[in-house]
TIMAR-130003 format. One record per residue: residue number from 1; chain; x, y, z of N, C-alpha, C in turn. Coordinates in steps of 0.001 Angstrom, whole numbers. Atoms other than C-alpha are relative to their C-alpha. Layout:
<lumti NUM, 'A', <X, Y, Z>, <X, Y, Z>, <X, Y, Z>>
...
// end
This chain:
<lumti 1, 'A', <-949, 48, -1092>, <-113397, 138712, -121020>, <-525, -891, 1134>>
<lumti 2, 'A', <583, 827, -1052>, <-115819, 137100, -118564>, <73, -1474, -370>>
<lumti 3, 'A', <-71, 1386, 457>, <-115874, 133935, -120673>, <1416, -548, 180>>
<lumti 4, 'A', <-1393, 421, -164>, <-112065, 133759, -120672>, <323, -237, 1474>>
<lumti 5, 'A', <-234, 160, -1436>, <-111978, 134249, -116897>, <-659, -1277, 515>>
<lumti 6, 'A', <718, 1211, -416>, <-114579, 131501, -116409>, <721, -1251, -506>>
<lumti 7, 'A', <-721, 1143, 563>, <-112657, 129138, -118721>, <1289, -268, 777>>
<lumti 8, 'A', <-1234, 159, -778>, <-109440, 129761, -116776>, <-303, -597, 1373>>
<lumti 9, 'A', <379, 543, -1300>, <-111205, 129061, -113472>, <-316, -1486, -105>>
<lumti 10, 'A', <344, 1411, 201>, <-112596, 125787, -114805>, <1257, -814, -274>>
<lumti 11, 'A', <-1240, 718, 327>, <-109213, 124772, -116245>, <865, -192, 1240>>
<lumti 12, 'A', <-814, 108, -1218>, <-107379, 125507, -112989>, <-633, -946, 1009>>
<lumti 13, 'A', <681, 895, -943>, <-109998, 123752, -110864>, <152, -1449, -442>>
<lumti 14, 'A', <-143, 1357, 528>, <-109846, 120701, -113117>, <1420, -500, 189>>
<lumti 15, 'A', <-1406, 387, -160>, <-106051, 120663, -113044>, <292, -373, 1448>>
<lumti 16, 'A', <-297, 281, -1401>, <-105869, 120843, -109257>, <-786, -1202, 522>>
<lumti 17, 'A', <726, 1209, -367>, <-108582, 118212, -108880>, <761, -1231, -491>>
<lumti 18, 'A', <-791, 1099, 550>, <-106493, 115972, -111123>, <1216, -313, 847>>
<lumti 19, 'A', <-1159, 221, -866>, <-103538, 116455, -108806>, <-376, -789, 1248>>
<lumti 20, 'A', <439, 712, -1195>, <-105590, 115095, -105928>, <-149, -1495, -227>>
<lumti 21, 'A', <221, 1414, 289>, <-106165, 111772, -107672>, <1237, -661, -606>>
<lumti 22, 'A', <-1236, 585, 516>, <-102517, 111037, -108467>, <508, -1074, 938>>
<lumti 23, 'A', <-686, 1001, -812>, <-100447, 108154, -107227>, <1457, 409, 109>>
<lumti 24, 'A', <-1407, -315, -178>, <-96982, 108611, -105819>, <837, -1220, -333>>
<lumti 25, 'A', <-932, 1058, 380>, <-94249, 106547, -107407>, <1392, 591, 127>>
<lumti 26, 'A', <-1356, -492, -158>, <-90602, 106921, -106522>, <931, -690, -978>>
<lumti 27, 'A', <-979, 555, 934>, <-87751, 106424, -108963>, <1073, -726, 796>>
<lumti 28, 'A', <-900, 791, -829>, <-86091, 103697, -106924>, <642, -1082, -863>>
<lumti 29, 'A', <-691, 956, 860>, <-83468, 101841, -108974>, <96, -1379, 628>>
<lumti 30, 'A', <-96, 1308, -633>, <-83314, 99066, -106373>, <-1230, -855, -325>>
<lumti 31, 'A', <1203, 732, 388>, <-86868, 98124, -107385>, <-119, -117, -1509>>
<lumti 32, 'A', <1, 118, 1446>, <-86116, 98561, -111069>, <-813, 1028, -766>>
<lumti 33, 'A', <755, -1023, 723>, <-88375, 101536, -111892>, <968, 1001, -591>>
<lumti 34, 'A', <-879, -968, 643>, <-86712, 103831, -114403>, <-659, 571, -1250>>
<lumti 35, 'A', <450, -583, 1253>, <-87373, 106200, -117286>, <729, -718, -1127>>
<lumti 36, 'A', <-562, 738, 1129>, <-86830, 104378, -120575>, <-418, 690, -1294>>
<lumti 37, 'A', <283, -547, 1323>, <-86570, 105827, -124099>, <-104, -1151, -991>>
<lumti 38, 'A', <199, 1022, 1027>, <-87997, 103549, -126809>, <-628, 648, -1226>>
<lumti 39, 'A', <516, -567, 1257>, <-88462, 104678, -130426>, <-388, 1467, 146>>
<lumti 40, 'A', <266, -1420, -173>, <-88308, 108335, -129388>, <-1088, 326, 1006>>
<lumti 41, 'A', <1050, -206, -1006>, <-90947, 107871, -126678>, <554, -328, 1374>>
<lumti 42, 'A', <-478, 217, -1359>, <-90440, 107995, -122918>, <-1051, -749, 808>>
<lumti 43, 'A', <855, 806, -870>, <-91888, 105436, -120504>, <649, -61, 1374>>
<lumti 44, 'A', <-516, 259, -1342>, <-91511, 104807, -116784>, <-327, -1455, 271>>
<lumti 45, 'A', <220, 1442, 16>, <-91022, 101071, -116513>, <750, -735, 1103>>
<lumti 46, 'A', <-668, 1008, -825>, <-90154, 98181, -114272>, <-222, -1306, -745>>
<lumti 47, 'A', <161, 1182, 839>, <-89505, 95238, -116549>, <-1004, 290, -1098>>
<lumti 48, 'A', <1035, -195, 1019>, <-92577, 94900, -118782>, <-1122, 923, 480>>
<lumti 49, 'A', <1055, -857, -550>, <-94769, 97032, -116467>, <248, 1455, -372>>
<lumti 50, 'A', <-84, -1420, 327>, <-95487, 100594, -117600>, <-984, 762, 873>>
<lumti 51, 'A', <894, -864, -768>, <-96933, 103376, -115465>, <-1017, 640, -931>>
<lumti 52, 'A', <1042, -683, 758>, <-100162, 105025, -116620>, <-637, 1081, 869>>
<lumti 53, 'A', <698, -1119, -646>, <-102194, 108134, -115743>, <976, 923, 727>>
<lumti 54, 'A', <-824, -957, -736>, <-100872, 110791, -113308>, <878, -726, 1003>>
<lumti 55, 'A', <-929, 555, -979>, <-97805, 109915, -111249>, <882, 1118, 537>>
<lumti 56, 'A', <-963, -908, -608>, <-95607, 111844, -108837>, <1283, -800, 148>>
<lumti 57, 'A', <-1278, 704, -19>, <-92002, 110771, -109362>, <1059, 993, 433>>
<lumti 58, 'A', <-1013, -902, -566>, <-89282, 112386, -107254>, <-531, 1424, 149>>
<lumti 59, 'A', <590, -1302, -265>, <-91655, 115243, -106414>, <-508, 742, -1228>>
<lumti 60, 'A', <484, -638, 1223>, <-92587, 116020, -110065>, <-1199, -780, -527>>
<lumti 61, 'A', <1201, 627, 546>, <-95946, 115347, -111733>, <219, -363, -1466>>
<lumti 62, 'A', <-91, 486, 1370>, <-96037, 113300, -114929>, <-1331, -641, -366>>
<lumti 63, 'A', <1197, 686, 478>, <-98895, 112019, -117070>, <424, -999, -1061>>
<lumti 64, 'A', <-312, 1076, 928>, <-98619, 108696, -118891>, <-1293, -468, -654>>
<lumti 65, 'A', <1176, 431, 744>, <-101059, 107647, -121614>, <-557, -1289, 595>>
<lumti 66, 'A', <567, 1184, -649>, <-103496, 105112, -120102>, <48, -1269, -855>>
<lumti 67, 'A', <-45, 1187, 862>, <-103294, 102781, -123129>, <1427, -444, -314>>
<lumti 68, 'A', <-1352, 363, 433>, <-99667, 102933, -124273>, <1039, 113, 1111>>
<lumti 69, 'A', <-980, -236, -1052>, <-97928, 104094, -121085>, <1018, 1062, -365>>
<lumti 70, 'A', <-942, -1024, 453>, <-96102, 106781, -123088>, <-177, 1279, 814>>
<lumti 71, 'A', <62, -1258, -727>, <-95211, 109965, -121151>, <-502, 1087, -945>>
<lumti 72, 'A', <577, -1070, 795>, <-97302, 112864, -122464>, <830, 1254, 234>>
<lumti 73, 'A', <-829, -1203, -99>, <-95181, 115941, -123226>, <-567, 1092, -894>>
<lumti 74, 'A', <483, -1130, 775>, <-95802, 119387, -124661>, <-1392, 404, 459>>
<lumti 75, 'A', <1345, -444, -347>, <-99128, 121186, -124574>, <-988, -1053, -462>>
<lumti 76, 'A', <940, 1078, 295>, <-101790, 118490, -124391>, <-1298, 223, 765>>
<lumti 77, 'A', <1289, 11, -686>, <-105475, 118306, -123563>, <-241, -1435, 435>>
<lumti 78, 'A', <199, 1340, -537>, <-106114, 115323, -121305>, <-1448, -115, 457>>
<lumti 79, 'A', <1401, 153, -385>, <-109761, 114227, -121150>, <-132, -567, 1415>>
<lumti 80, 'A', <310, 494, -1342>, <-111160, 113676, -117675>, <-1524, -84, 87>>
<lumti 81, 'A', <1461, 86, -112>, <-114679, 112771, -116514>, <-645, 1386, 95>>
<lumti 82, 'A', <768, -1245, 64>, <-116950, 115725, -117417>, <844, 1222, -326>>
<lumti 83, 'A', <-875, -1148, 258>, <-113904, 117991, -117935>, <1305, -527, -569>>
<lumti 84, 'A', <-1318, 405, 466>, <-110333, 117950, -119181>, <1061, 900, 585>>
<lumti 85, 'A', <-1133, -745, -540>, <-106901, 119238, -118267>, <968, 274, -1129>>
<lumti 86, 'A', <-1055, -311, 954>, <-104336, 121023, -120395>, <1296, 106, 775>>
<lumti 87, 'A', <-1297, -82, -665>, <-100726, 120467, -119404>, <996, 655, -928>>
<lumti 88, 'A', <-948, -803, 742>, <-97703, 122438, -120490>, <1193, -734, -566>>
<lumti 89, 'A', <-1182, 530, 667>, <-94251, 121928, -121942>, <586, -1229, 688>>
<lumti 90, 'A', <-627, 1242, -450>, <-92173, 118794, -121539>, <706, 163, 1339>>
<lumti 91, 'A', <-730, -59, -1270>, <-90986, 118105, -117979>, <1438, -427, -200>>
<lumti 92, 'A', <-1405, 406, 64>, <-87265, 117770, -117414>, <175, -1262, 814>>
<lumti 93, 'A', <-254, 1269, -691>, <-86176, 114275, -116496>, <1403, 27, 543>>
// end
């Protein structure tokens, strides 16, 4: 039980630390940023540019794969320096 409690504390601390290092991006159609579905995958794009890592869009947190730019959905473990973060079910767009 103590191990589970310690693991939860580490997971929560890591998650909230990750929130501190996010960038804020607004879904402003006048600038061309928009969610795009391609081959069953979701991206946040402006032309050929794709967002990566943690982003706050319209007040919601999203994580985009750093290599592909694909929005990560479902329960996922996201590696971080020295620790990692587990995120939950798919966000509603």
